[in-house]
N, C-alpha and C positions, 0 to 999 in steps of 0.2 A: 567229306571224304567218301569217295565211291567204293563199291565193293571191289572193283578191279584194282584200284590203288592200294587198298588194304591188303588184298591177297598178294600183290607183287612185293610189298614190304615184308609181310609175314613169312615169306619164304626163308629168310635167314634167321628166324627166331631161334632155331635149335643149334646154330653154329656155336653157341656158348652155353650150352646146357652142361649091379652090372658087373658085370664082370667082363673082362676083355675077351673078345672072340677074335683070334688072330687070323688075318687074311693070309693067303699064299704069299710067301716072301716077295716083296717088291711090287705086288700087284697094285696097291694103292698109289705108290710113287709113280709107277708107269701110267696110271690112270690120269694123274694130274698132268704128266708130260704130254699125254695124247689129246688134251683139250684142243678143239671142241668135238673130237671124234669119239663119242661115247655111246655105249649101249648099257642096258641095265646091269648092275653089279650082281654077280652070281655067287661070290664066295662069302657073302654075309651070313651070319647065323641069327636065329631068333634072339631078340633082346631080352636078357634076363638081368634083373636088378638094374643098377645105375652104371653109367660109364665112368670108369676109373682113370684119372689123369696122373701123369708123373708128378712127383713132389715139387719139382721146380715151378709148377704152375700154381701152387697154393698162394693165396693172398688176394688182395683187392687191387684191381688194375684200371687205369684209364685206357680205353681202347679207341683207336682211330681206325675206322673201317672205310675203305674206299673201293667202290665198284670200278674195276679197271678194264673189264671186257664183258661182252654178252653176245649170245648167239641164239638164233632160232633155226635149228637144222632142217626143219620141215616147212619153213616159210616159202612161198606165201600160202600154201595149202592149209597149214595148221599153225596158228599163232596163239600162244597162251594169253589170258587176260592180263593186262598191265604191262606187257613186254615193251611195246613202243614207248609208253610213258616212262619206263625205266631208263631210257637213253638219256633223259635229262639228269639222271644221277651219276653219269659217268664222270670219274675223276673229281668228284665232290666229296671230300671226307666228312664223315659223321662221327662224333665222339660221344661216348657213354661209359658208365662204370660197370664192371663185372667183378665177380669174385668166385674163387674156388676154395672150398672149405673142407674141413676134416670130417670124416664120418666113420662109423664102425657098424658092423652088423649086429643087430639084436634079434630076439625072437619075433619082434613085431615089425622088423624091417630096418631101414637106415635110421641111425640116431646121429644128429649133428653135434659135433664137439666144438668147444670154443677155440682150440688151437691144436697144433700137431704135437703129439706126445711120443709116439714111437712108430716104427716102420710097419706095425701090424694093422694100422688104420689106413684108410683110403682117402684120397683127394677126389672130390666130386664137384661139379658145377652147382652153384646155387641157382637153379633153373628159374625159379619165380623172380628173384632179384634181377637176374641177367635179362630175362625176356621182357620184364616190365620196363627196365631202363632202355633197352633197345627199341621197344615199341614206341615209347614216349619220345625218344630221340627223333624218330621218323614221323610219327603221327601226331604228336603233341599230347600234353597232359590232359586236355579236355576230352580227347577222343578215347584214350585208353584208361579204363577204370581200374582194372586189377588183373593179376595173373595168379591162377590157383593151380598148384601141382598136387595130384592125388598122393596123400601121405603113404599109402600102401602100394601105389604103383607109380614110381618116379618117372616112368616113361610116358605118362599121360598128363597133359596140362590143358587148361582152358584160359584163353585170353578174353576178358570181358570188355566190350567196346560200346560206345554210344552210337546210335540209340538202340538198345536192346539187341545187340549183335554179339556173336561168340565165334571164336576160332578155336576149334578143338584139334590138338596135335598129339598123335600117338606114335611113339617110336616102336617100330615093329622088328627091325633087324639092325645089326651093326657088325663092324669089323675094325680091328686096329692093327697097327704096324709100328714097330720101333726099330731104331738102329743105334749105333754107338756114338753118333755125333750130335747128341742132344736134340734129336728130332722124333716127334711123336705124331703119327698120322692116324686119323680116325675117320670112319665113314658110318653115318647113320641114315637109315631109311625110315621115313615116317609118313603116316597118312594125315592129311589135313581135311577138316570138314568145316566149312564156313556156314554158319546159320544166321539168318536175319533177313534174307531176301524172300522172294516168292517161293523159292525152293533151295534146299541145301546145295552147296557147290563142293565137289570132292576132287582131290588130286593126290598124287604120290610124289614125294620129294626125297632126293638123296643129297646129303650135305657131306662132302669130303674135304677134310682140313688137315694140312701139314703144319704143325707147330714146331718152331725151331728156337731153342734157347741160344741167345747170342752171348758172346764174350764181353761185349760192351754193356753199359747200363742204360742206354738211352736210344732206342727202346731196349727192353730186356728180352722180349719175345717178339718174333714176327711170325706171321702165318699166311699161307696161301690157301684160299678156300674156293671151292667150286660147288655151287648149288644147282642141281639138275631137277627139272620138273617133268613128270611123266603123267600122262592121262590116266584117269581111273577107268575101270571096266564099264562104268555107267556112261562114259562120254561116247557120243556117236562116232567120233573119229578114233576110238581106241584101237581098233584092229588095223586101221590105216597106219597109225603111228608104230604099231608093233612094239619092239623093245627099245625104241629110240626116244630120247628126251625131246620135248617140244620147246624147251627153253633152257639155256645155260647161263649162269651168272658167275663171274670170277671176281673175288674180292682180295684185297691186300689188307691184312690186319696187323696193327702195331700195338703192343702192350707196354704201357709205362707204369712203373710202380706208383 
């Protein structure tokens, strides 16, 4: 598995990963509508604690993820690693397990609880479980060794890969948006650092996802997700790209109990 292939797959690791920082009303909804005409999101706030999800997302789910569209707005001048290879993933669903669990705040940070007891507690993603299952679904059990989330900093995680490679993901900012029709939209911005080559590879990624609870039970939740890749300041094409993403990936997610 090449570095380019690993990076292209790891872009969606945080889609299934705090306190809610609310975006300007409707901005995230409009952002998804405007695909692929994006620029950097400006209304996000620094990420504090973990991302809190609505209670109807609690539980363990079988997820079917399908890449339905992709775009390289600055091509052919600037194309991110792995973009062309990702065309092979179009309309090919990938399945894996995820779970959203109960937590509460303690003096030492988040404490995971076995089940939901009352409304004062929070539903958060089991980031290590979700990222490990997603990574292995794409890369295989032999390539992905483990995923470790910092117990004191839930926004920082490391994916350990063979041979002696690491993907470090750090959530730096986020925004959320809710409405009355069982829809929850979240956007997270994070930095990725890939170690294991001759020199580290860095980029910035935004993952914006609209989750919708359905009245039917099969699937129970569907989601529209767009992952945008931005160049890091260390990239020689950084100023040429300005605030525009160099790659956009759109996924359809279906959650089955």
